[in-house]
N, C-alpha and C positions, 0 to 999 in steps of 0.2 A: 391567359386570364389572370388578373391580379385581384387583390382583396377589395379594391374600390368597387368592383362589380357586385359585392356581396354585403353592402353596408346596411341594408334595410333591417336585418335582424342582428346587427353587430351589438355585442354587449360591452364593448370597450375593454375587454380583458387584456389587450395589448400583447397577446402571444405572437401576433404577426410581426410586430416591430423587432421582437427578440429573435425570431426564427429566420428573418430575411438575411440571406448571405451577402447581399449587396448593401445592406443598411440604407435602403432607399425609402423606407416607410417611416413617417412621423405621425403623431396624433395631433389633430387640429380640432378646435372647438367649432361646433355649428352655432346657429343663431340662438339655440336654447342652452348653450354652454356645455353640451355633451361632446366628448372626444371621439373622433372617428379617424380611421387611417387615411393618410394621404400619401400617394406614391409619387416619387420623383422619377418620372418615366424615362428620363435620359440615362439613369443609372440602373433601371430595372432590367434583369436578364431573362424575364419571362419563364422563370422556373416553376411558378405557380405553387411554390412551397407554402406560401402564406394562406392560400385557399385550401390546400390539402390538409394542413394542420389546424385550420380554424375549427374550434369545437362546435360552432353553429352550422358549419357547412357539411361536416362529415358525420352523418348519423351513425355509421359503423364505429367511428372513433368515440362518439358519445357513449354508445352502449358499452364500450370496452372499459371505461372507468366508472361506470355506475355500479354501485354495490348494493347488496341486500342487507336489511337490518337484522342484527343478531339479537339485540336486547335494547329496550327503551327504559330509561331511568329518570326519575326526578331527584335532583340532588342539591345540597347546599354544602359549600366548602367549609371546612373547619379552620381554614387559614384566615388570620386576622386581616390580611390585605384585601379580602373580598369586598370591603366597604367601597372601594373604587369601582368595582364591577357593576354592570347593569342589572344582573340577575343574581344567581347563586354562587358566583365566583368559580364556575367550572373551568373557564379558560385559564385563569391564573394558576390553578392547581395543576392542570395538565402541563402547562408551560413550565412551571416551577420544577417539576420532576425531570423534564427534558433538559433544562439548563443544569440541574444538579448532576445529571448524567454526562455532562460535557458537551451537550448539544447546543443548537442555535435556534432561535424562535423568530419567525416573521409575522408581522401583523400591521394593522393600520394605526397610524399615530399622527398627532398634530405636530407640524414643524414650528419654528419660532414665530411664524406669521399666522399660525393656526389654520393653514391649509392642510388637507389630509393626504398623507402619502404612506405607502408601505415602506417599512424599515425592518431591520433585524437587530436583535439584542443578544448578547452573550452572557450577561450578568443578571442575576435575580433582581438586584436593585433597580435595573432599567425596565423591568416588566411593567411598571406603572404607566409607561408611555403607551403601551398597547392595550391597557385595560379600559373598560367603559365603552358604551355605545357611541358610534359616530355615524349619524344618519346622513351620509353623503358618500358618493363613489370615490374611493381612494385612488390615487395615482400609483400604478404598479411600478412605473419606471423600468429599471433594468434588473429588478429583483429576481426574475426567473433565471437569469444567467448566474446570479450570485448563488441561488439555491443549488444549481447544477454544480458550481465550483465546490461548494461545501460537500455535496454528495460524492463527488469524484474523489475527494480527500477523506471519505469514510466518516464524515461528521454526521451525527444524527440531526435531522432538521424537522422542526414542527412548523408547518406553514398554515396560517389561518387566513380566511377571507370569505367573500361571498362565493356561492357555488360556481358562478361563471369564472371567477378568478382561480378557483381550484382547478376547474376544467381547462382554463388557459395554461396553467402550470403543467398539467399532464400532457397537454397538446404540444407544448414547447419541448418538454423532456423526451417525449416519444416512447417512454417506458416508465415503469414503476421501479422504485428503489427500496431495498429492505430498510434503509436508514431514514426514509421519508415517512412522516406522519402528517396527514392533511386533516384539518379541522374546518368544516364548512359551517356557515351560519344559517339559521332559519331566516331567510331574507325576504322582506316584503316588497322591496324595490329600492332603487338608488337614485336620489336626486343628483343633479350635475355638480361636479366640483367647482366649476366656474361660478354657478349661481351661489353656492355656499361662500366662495371667496368674496364675491361682490357683497353678499349680505353681511358677512362679518366685518368687512372694511367699513360698511356704513354704520356698524355698531360701535366703532372705536371712539367716536365723538371727541377726537383729539387726544384721547388717553391711550395708555399702553395696556393691552389685555394680558393678564397673568394666568388665567385658567378658564376653561370652558367644560361644562358637563351637559350632556343631553338628558341624563337621568340623574335625579337627585335622591339620595337616600336619607331617611329620617333617623332618629335615634334608635329605632328598632330594626334597622337595616331594611325597611320597606321602601322599595323603589317607586318613584313617581315620574310621570312624564312632564318634567320641567326643564327648561333651558336656563342654565345658570352661567352668567358671564361675570367673571371677577376681573378687577382692574388693579394695577400696581399701586394706585393711591388708596387701596383698601375699600373702595366703593364697589358696588355690584348691581347687576340686574338679574331678576329671576322671573321667568314667564311660565305660566301654565301653557300647555300645548296649544290651547284654543285662543290664547291671547297674543300669540306670536305668528307673524305671517309665514315665516319659514317652516316652523314646526307644524302649523296647521296645514300647510300645503303637503307636508309629509304624511300626517296621519289620515288625511283625506285622499291620499294616493294620487295627487294632482301633478306632482313634479317629477315623476319617475321617467327613466329612459324608455323609449318606445318598446325596446326588446323585453323590458320587465313584464309587460302585460301579456306576453306570449312565451314566458320563460320555460324552456324545456327542463330546467332543473328543479322547478317547483313540483316535486313528486316525492313519494316515499322511498324511491330508489335514489339514494344520495351518492354524490361523487366523492365525499370526504370519508376518511377512515372513521372519523367521529363527527357528529353533528351536534351543535349546541344552540340554545336559544331560550326564550322565555317559556315556561311551562304553562300551556293553555288549559290543562285539566287539573290544576293543583287543587281546586275546590272539590274534586271528586275523590280525593285520596286522603281522607282524615286530616285535612289541612289544619284544623284547630289543634291537633296534636303535633303535627309536623311543621314547626316554625310558622305559627299562624299569622304573624304580621310581616314576614319576610317574603321577598320575591325569590322564587326558586328556579333552577335551571332544568330544562329538558336536556338530557344527554342520550343521544342515539349512538349505539356502537354498531358500526357497519362493516367491519372487517376483522380479520384475525389480528392485524397489527393494532387496530383500535382497541380490541379486547385486551391485548397484552398490556398496552399503556394504562388502560382503565384498572386492570388488576394490580398494576404497579402503584397506582395512586389511591386505591380504594379505601385505605385506612384514613385518608384525609378528607373523606366525604361522609356526610349523613345522607342516606339515600333510601328510596323505595322503588320497586319496579313499577313501571307504567304499563297500562294497556295501550299498546302501540297503535292499534286501529282507532281507539277513542282519541288519542292525541292527534292523529292525522286528521280526524274528522273536525276537531275543534281548532287545531292550528292549521289554518287553511293553506299556508304555503308548503305544507307537506303533502298536499293533494292537488293543488291547482294554482296557477298564477294569480296575482292580484288583478281584479277586474278594472278595466280602463274606465274612469269616470267621464261623463259627458263634458265636464268642465276642463278636461286635461289640456286640450289645445288652446282654449280661450285664455287660460291663466298665463300662457307664454306669449300670447298676442297682445294683451292689454293688462293694465293694472300694475301692482308693485313689482312683480317678477320681471315684467318687460322693462320697467323703468330701471331696475337694478342692472339688468344685463346691458342696457343702453348707456349706463353710466350716469343716469339721472337720479335726483333725490326721490325717495319713495317713502310712503307711509308703511312703517314696519310693525305697527301694533294693530290688533284686531279687538273689536268689542266682544265681550263675553256676556251672555245673558244671565239673568238671576238663577235660572235652573242649573246652568252649568257651574256657576260659582258655588251653588249649594252642593252639587255632586262632588266637586273637587275638595271642598272644605271637609265633607264627611269622609272622603277617601283617605285623607291624611291621618285619620284617627282610628278607622275601622280595620278589622282583620281582613284578610283576603276573602275568606268565605262570606263575611258580612257584606263586603263590597260587591261580591258576586250577586247576592240576594237583592241588594239595593238596586243594582243595575237591572235585574229582571223585573223588579217592581216598577221602576221608572219607565222601562220599555213597555210594560203592560198598560200603565196609565196613559202613556203617550198615544196608544191606539184609541 
């Protein structure tokens, strides 16, 4: 049996292509643009290693790399470079210390064409490539084998990614290493890389793109859900999430991979040594005193190695301890997968996403109602706590 018989719950982690001794597995896009393994049967030796090591197929293997939370923290980095980060700059600070210690850091980055791929960096100045949210499934490529090469040479490695990518790395390695630190993201779901590539190609408008941000920070380091596209001629486009077809599909959970809606990693038992993401309970912890206008990070320490790195970096953070159970209750991906919306299949059958995937012209802007425009305008100037109370009032009045 090979991995093609197990694609229904495939996460696209790509562990199978790295583990295959015959190198007969490639990743090919389906009609929705998601990558799935394809086996060249003439070269396959039927070793079934791809299935045995698949993190989705082996529940025993899954349990072997899930960890228990030690401590939950909300944090803001003191490092100046956090302005490029989506939340409180936790990733940058952790990665900074690994690099200063002679290590190497892996993460998702835009390439020259603004496709999202995993790369590694060895210099602090290159960390900017890995900072910032990228709401698309990155292409792992051959990075699992590169991680193994560094580890065999006793280099410290920090590998960041979605939980399924962390699980894929452990599945490929077949063991843990003292020199390996894994950082998993609190992931809501992953749109297809092909859909993103088609979308961004349609946004070029004959111009060369110079920069893209999914989260834009204002003068007080408050993060907002805006898609910013800058061009080399110094022009730019900036969309609120609800104004943009790609971003709106993401926040309404319509464009995720099928496996995301039944993700086994959406639990409080994490697979990374450290988990990072937006803090969902910031308003419950004296937010008006703790960086009232800024977005802050949730940092979950899940292993002794994670705790060791945190203690090494602790002086570069402002932080408070979180109530872990409350954070899990409010940050839903720490307790359950994203619910599959009824519109999920329809958006890939018809409309702008189907047009993009078929190479046709598509309408990329969405109309935003007066109510939403009002909410976004206020959110740009209010503190996190005031935004939270406004949201509660708006929700109550909507009923």
